[in-house]
C-alpha positions in Angstrom: 19.9 28.2 -23.0 17.3 27.3 -20.4 14.1 29.3 -20.3 12.8 30.0 -16.8 9.5 31.2 -15.3 10.6 33.5 -12.4 8.4 33.6 -9.4 9.2 36.3 -6.9 7.7 35.6 -3.5 7.5 37.1 0.0 8.3 34.6 2.7 5.7 34.2 5.4 6.2 33.0 9.0 3.6 30.7 10.3 3.4 27.6 12.5 4.8 25.2 10.0 7.9 23.0 9.7 8.7 24.2 6.2 9.2 27.5 4.3 6.1 29.3 3.1 5.8 32.1 0.5 3.1 34.1 -1.2 3.2 35.3 -4.8 1.2 36.3 -7.8 1.7 34.4 -11.0 0.1 35.0 -14.4 -1.9 32.1 -15.7 0.1 31.7 -18.9 3.3 31.4 -16.8 1.7 29.0 -14.3 0.0 26.8 -16.9 3.4 25.9 -18.4 5.0 24.6 -15.2 2.3 23.0 -13.1 1.4 19.3 -12.8 -2.1 18.0 -12.2 -2.5 14.8 -10.1 -5.2 12.8 -8.4 -4.8 10.4 -5.5 -5.3 6.8 -6.4 -6.4 3.9 -4.2 -3.6 1.8 -2.7 -5.1 -1.6 -3.5 -3.1 -3.7 -1.1 -3.3 -5.3 2.3 -1.1 -3.4 4.7 -1.2 -6.1 7.4 0.1 -8.9 5.3 1.8 -7.5 2.2 4.6 -5.0 3.3 6.6 -5.4 0.0 3.5 -4.6 -2.0 2.7 -1.7 0.2 6.1 -0.1 -0.4 5.8 -0.6 -4.1 2.3 0.8 -4.4 3.2 3.7 -2.1 6.1 4.6 -4.4 3.8 4.7 -7.3 1.1 6.5 -5.5 3.2 9.0 -3.6 2.3 12.0 -5.7 -1.3 11.3 -6.2 -3.1 12.5 -3.0 -5.6 15.0 -4.3 -9.3 14.5 -5.1 -10.0 13.5 -8.6 -10.8 16.5 -10.8 -14.6 16.8 -11.0 -15.6 17.7 -14.5 -18.9 19.2 -13.4 -17.1 21.5 -10.9 -14.6 22.5 -13.6 -17.4 23.3 -16.0 -19.1 25.5 -13.4 -15.9 27.4 -12.8 -15.5 28.0 -16.6 -19.1 29.3 -16.8 -18.4 31.6 -13.9 -15.3 32.9 -15.7 -17.1 33.5 -19.0 -20.1 35.2 -17.2 -17.9 37.6 -15.3 -15.8 38.4 -18.4 -19.1 39.1 -20.2 -20.0 41.6 -17.5 -16.7 43.4 -17.7 -16.8 43.5 -21.5 -20.3 44.8 -21.7 -19.6 47.4 -18.9 -16.5 48.7 -20.8 -18.6 49.0 -23.9 -21.3 50.9 -22.1 -23.8 48.1 -22.7 -24.4 47.3 -19.0 -23.9 48.8 -15.6 -23.2 45.4 -14.0 -19.8 45.1 -12.4 -17.6 42.1 -12.7 -16.5 40.2 -9.6 -14.6 37.5 -11.4 -11.9 36.7 -8.8 -10.4 33.7 -7.0 -9.9 35.3 -3.6 -8.3 32.3 -1.9 -4.8 31.2 -2.8 -3.8 28.2 -4.9 -1.3 26.1 -3.0 1.6 25.0 -5.1 4.6 22.9 -4.0 8.1 23.8 -5.3 11.2 21.8 -4.4 14.6 23.3 -5.0 18.2 22.0 -5.7 20.8 23.3 -3.2 23.0 25.3 -5.6 24.8 28.6 -5.0 24.2 29.9 -8.5 21.9 29.2 -11.4 25.0 28.0 -13.4 25.8 25.5 -10.7 22.1 24.3 -10.7 22.2 23.8 -14.5 25.5 22.0 -14.5 25.1 19.8 -11.5 21.4 19.1 -11.7 19.5 20.1 -14.8 21.9 19.0 -17.5 22.7 15.8 -15.7 19.0 14.9 -15.3 18.3 15.8 -19.0 21.2 13.7 -20.1 19.7 10.6 -18.6 16.2 11.5 -19.6 15.0 11.9 -16.0 12.1 14.1 -15.1 13.0 17.6 -13.8 11.5 17.9 -10.4 13.7 20.5 -8.7 14.0 24.3 -9.3 16.6 26.9 -8.4 15.9 29.5 -5.7 17.9 32.6 -4.7 17.0 35.9 -3.0 13.3 35.0 -2.8 13.0 34.3 -6.5 12.3 30.7 -7.7 13.6 29.9 -11.2 11.4 27.2 -12.7 12.5 25.6 -16.0 9.7 25.9 -18.4 8.0 22.9 -20.0 8.9 20.4 -17.3 5.8 20.5 -15.2 7.9 20.9 -12.1 5.4 22.5 -9.8 2.7 20.4 -8.2 -0.7 21.9 -7.4 -1.6 20.9 -3.8 -4.9 22.7 -3.6 -6.8 24.7 -6.3 -6.4 22.4 -9.3 -10.0 22.9 -10.3 -9.5 26.6 -10.8 -6.3 26.2 -12.7 -7.8 23.3 -14.6 -10.8 25.4 -15.6 -8.6 28.2 -17.0 -6.3 25.7 -18.7 -9.1 23.8 -20.5 -11.1 26.9 -21.3 -8.3 28.9 -22.9 -7.9 26.8 -26.1 -11.6 26.6 -26.6 -12.1 30.4 -26.9 -13.5 30.5 -30.5 -16.8 31.0 -32.3 -18.3 27.9 -30.8 -17.8 29.0 -27.2 -21.1 28.9 -25.2 -22.4 30.5 -22.1 -25.6 29.0 -20.5 -26.1 26.9 -23.6 -26.0 30.0 -25.9 -23.3 30.9 -28.3 -21.3 33.8 -26.8 -21.2 35.5 -30.2 -25.0 35.6 -30.0 -24.8 37.5 -26.7 -22.0 40.0 -27.6 -19.9 40.7 -30.7 -17.0 38.5 -31.7 -14.4 41.1 -30.3 -15.2 39.5 -27.0 -13.2 36.4 -27.9 -9.8 38.0 -28.1 -10.8 40.1 -25.0 -11.5 36.9 -23.0 -8.3 35.2 -24.3 -6.2 38.1 -23.1 -8.0 38.3 -19.7 -7.3 34.6 -19.1 -3.8 34.6 -20.3 -2.8 37.5 -18.0 -5.1 36.4 -15.1 -2.9 36.7 -12.0 -3.3 33.8 -9.7 -2.7 34.3 -6.0 -0.3 31.5 -4.9 0.9 30.1 -1.6 4.3 28.4 -2.2 5.2 25.3 -0.1 8.9 25.3 -0.5 10.7 22.0 0.0 7.9 20.2 1.7 8.0 16.4 1.0 5.0 14.8 -0.8 3.5 13.4 2.4 3.7 16.9 4.1 1.9 18.3 1.1 -0.8 15.6 1.4 -1.3 16.5 5.1 -1.6 20.2 4.2 -4.1 19.4 1.5 -6.2 17.3 3.9 -5.9 19.8 6.7 -7.0 22.7 4.5 -10.0 20.9 3.0 -11.0 19.0 6.1 -11.1 22.0 8.4 -12.2 24.7 6.0 -14.5 23.2 3.4 -16.3 19.8 2.8 -14.0 16.9 1.9 -14.9 13.3 2.5 -13.5 11.8 5.6 -12.3 8.6 3.9 -9.8 10.7 1.8 -8.7 12.6 4.9 -8.0 9.3 6.8 -6.3 7.8 3.8 -3.9 10.7 3.5 -2.9 10.8 7.1 -2.8 7.1 7.9 -0.9 6.1 4.8 2.0 8.5 5.2 5.3 6.6 6.1 5.9 9.1 8.8 2.6 8.5 10.5 3.2 7.4 14.1 1.7 4.2 15.4 -1.6 5.7 16.6 -5.2 4.7 16.5 -5.7 6.3 13.0 -2.9 4.2 11.5 -4.0 1.0 13.1 -7.6 1.4 12.0 -6.5 2.3 8.5 -4.4 -0.9 8.3 -7.2 -3.0 9.6 -9.6 -1.6 6.9 -7.0 -2.2 4.2 -6.7 -5.8 5.5 -10.4 -6.3 5.2 -10.7 -4.7 1.8 -7.7 -6.3 0.1 -7.0 -9.6 1.8 -8.1 -12.5 -0.4 -9.6 -14.3 2.6 -11.8 -11.4 3.5 -15.5 -11.5 2.6 -15.3 -7.7 2.6 -12.8 -7.6 -0.2 -13.7 -4.8 -2.6 -16.7 -3.7 -0.6 -15.2 -0.8 1.3 -14.9 2.6 -0.5 -11.4 3.6 0.5 -11.4 7.1 -0.8 -15.1 8.0 -0.5 -15.5 8.4 -4.2 -15.2 4.9 -5.7 -16.5 1.3 -5.5 -17.7 0.0 -2.2 -21.0 -0.3 -0.3 -19.6 1.4 2.9 -17.0 4.1 3.3 -13.6 3.6 4.9 -14.4 6.4 7.3 -17.5 4.7 8.6 -15.5 1.6 9.4 -12.4 3.4 10.8 -14.3 5.7 13.1 -16.0 2.7 14.8 -12.9 0.6 15.0 -11.0 3.4 16.8 -13.7 3.3 19.5 -12.5 -0.2 20.4 -9.0 0.9 21.2 -9.7 3.3 24.1 -9.1 2.7 27.8 -11.5 0.1 29.1 -12.4 -1.1 25.6 -12.0 -4.6 24.4 -9.0 -4.0 22.2 -7.1 -1.5 24.3 -4.4 -4.0 25.3 -3.9 -5.0 21.7 -3.7 -1.4 20.7 -1.0 -0.8 23.3 0.8 -3.9 22.0 0.7 -2.3 18.5 2.1 0.9 19.8 4.9 -1.0 21.5 5.9 -2.8 18.3 4.4 -6.1 19.5 2.9 -8.8 17.3 -0.2 -9.9 19.3 -2.4 -7.1 17.8 -2.4 -9.1 14.5 -5.2 -11.2 16.0 -7.6 -8.3 15.4 -7.3 -8.8 11.6 -7.9 -12.6 11.9 -10.9 -12.0 14.2 -12.4 -9.4 11.9 -12.2 -11.7 8.9 -13.9 -14.5 10.8 -16.4 -12.1 12.3 -17.6 -10.8 9.0 -17.4 -14.2 7.3 -19.9 -15.5 9.8 -22.1 -12.4 9.4 -22.2 -13.1 5.7 -23.0 -16.8 6.2 -25.7 -16.2 8.8 -27.4 -13.3 7.1 -26.5 -14.1 3.5 -29.8 -12.9 2.1 -28.8 -9.3 3.0 -25.2 -9.5 1.9 -24.4 -7.6 -1.3 -25.1 -9.8 -4.3 -22.6 -10.7 -7.0 -21.7 -7.6 -9.0 -22.9 -5.2 -6.3 -20.0 -2.9 -5.4 -21.5 0.5 -5.2 -23.6 2.1 -2.5 -26.3 3.2 -4.9 -26.9 -0.5 -5.9 -27.1 -1.8 -2.3 -30.2 -1.0 -0.3 -30.1 -3.3 2.7 -28.9 -2.3 6.2 -26.5 -5.1 6.9 -23.3 -3.4 5.5 -24.6 0.1 5.1 -23.1 2.7 7.5 -25.8 1.9 10.1 -25.2 -1.9 10.0 -21.4 -1.6 9.9 -21.5 0.8 12.9 -23.7 -1.6 14.9 -21.6 -4.7 14.0 -18.3 -3.0 15.0 -19.8 -1.7 18.3 -21.0 -5.2 19.1 -17.3 -6.4 19.0 -16.8 -4.8 22.4 -19.3 -7.3 23.8 -18.9 -10.4 21.7 -15.0 -10.4 21.6 -14.8 -9.9 25.4 -17.0 -13.0 25.8 -15.5 -15.3 23.2 -11.8 -14.4 23.3 -11.0 -12.3 26.4 -7.3 -13.4 26.6 -6.7 -13.1 22.8 -5.5 -16.7 22.8 -8.2 -19.0 21.4 -7.6 -20.8 18.1 -9.3 -19.2 15.1 -11.4 -22.4 14.3 -12.8 -22.3 17.8 -13.7 -18.7 17.5 -15.5 -19.4 14.2 -17.6 -22.0 15.8 -18.5 -19.7 18.7 -19.4 -16.9 16.4 -21.7 -19.3 14.4 -23.5 -20.4 17.6 -23.8 -16.8 18.7 -25.3 -15.5 15.5 -27.7 -18.4 15.1 -29.5 -17.0 18.2 -30.6 -14.0 16.2 -30.8 -15.5 12.7 -34.6 -15.4 12.6 -34.5 -11.6 13.2 -32.7 -10.8 10.0 -35.7 -9.2 8.3 -36.4 -7.0 11.3 -32.8 -5.8 11.5 -31.6 -5.5 7.9 -34.5 -5.4 5.4 -34.7 -2.2 3.3 -38.1 -1.6 4.9 -36.9 -2.0 8.5 -37.0 0.7 11.1 -33.3 1.0 10.8 -33.2 2.2 7.2 -33.9 5.9 7.5 -30.6 7.7 7.9 -27.0 6.7 8.8 -26.2 8.8 11.8 -24.7 7.7 15.1 -28.2 7.6 16.8 -29.4 5.0 14.3 -26.2 3.0 14.6 -26.6 3.0 18.3 -30.2 2.0 18.1 -29.5 -1.1 15.9 -26.5 -2.0 18.1 -28.6 -1.9 21.3 -31.3 -4.0 19.7 -28.8 -6.7 18.6 -27.0 -6.5 21.9 -30.3 -6.9 23.8 -31.4 -9.9 21.7 -28.0 -11.5 22.4 -28.3 -10.9 26.2 -25.5 -8.3 26.5 -27.7 -5.5 27.8 -30.9 -5.4 29.8 -33.0 -3.1 27.5 -32.8 -2.1 23.8 -33.7 1.5 24.8 
């Protein structure tokens, strides 16, 4: 006999392409059925390795969330213990402080269902069949606004709110005599009866849940990004990675910029390989978002790569020259200004102090493409070797100004905003003769 967690929900109508529900679920019921995931970096070149892309995407499809931050989880646990202490002491008449230990915003959970008319049909056609072949159970049964989730299969995916559930999950088994609050043993603050009290409060803690019913994994990822990007801080690199890597993403500027960044970060011929932080929380001296946001400015009407962008949108092949140009462009930057290129073993922002490839430098270099590409390859037809020679000649003109531009003591060090990027770009563009004044 299959044991189920039953989640009764109220369906909600909003502007969405899937079914939405709200419910309350006790922690001990939720803990048994949810799955914790974290988005991992797709380490492949999307411009030149389509088979690798498909393989990595298949492996990575479920893992679109931010990595669980242990410090954040620990803070939530301390908050829970502190509020439970207030409630316990208040009930004992030891304090007048009231507890406000609540999670007022909903945890988003994704539930996918098997299209059966009865639970018996679900078990026979789906559950028993998958178990027979030792496949993971990923689908539930739903009828009359009740979802029947088979226990012990980790069928439900947390889309947003995993730090809260993770905090409860990891705290519960640690409720014993060694439990601490603000570096003090809890049993030195109150009597030991608090421990079973806390255990019961967590076990029966009712979690507000928003149910995403039968949304595919990419839709779940988009919802996660939208919620976090619009309502609370989330790094832009993760946001761009989620939206631009979905297989359903239309051919837009976001998708093209993402593919170009992937190309630069993973192509073996790219001097930027491994130097771009794709998710905003890993290795790399400059973030994916800093590169993408400036690349997209080259695609607009009147910009140097507008015709190539239109070619991309119309399923052409000419746009590929952008990848080749960018590889040659940064290879020559590395050769000309090698002193300021990240040294061997430097793959993190905290270890790299020069301006050349920081956000300011990268922003200036990409803006300069609008001038330099228009001069060197206006018809997108010059051989790559000729472009390399032209780039070398061009950068040799400003080679002696490297210290002024890129040294960690230069005037372009303080900050990484658009204003400073523009200031450095204008200085380089002026020195190369593209504009009349650097101001």
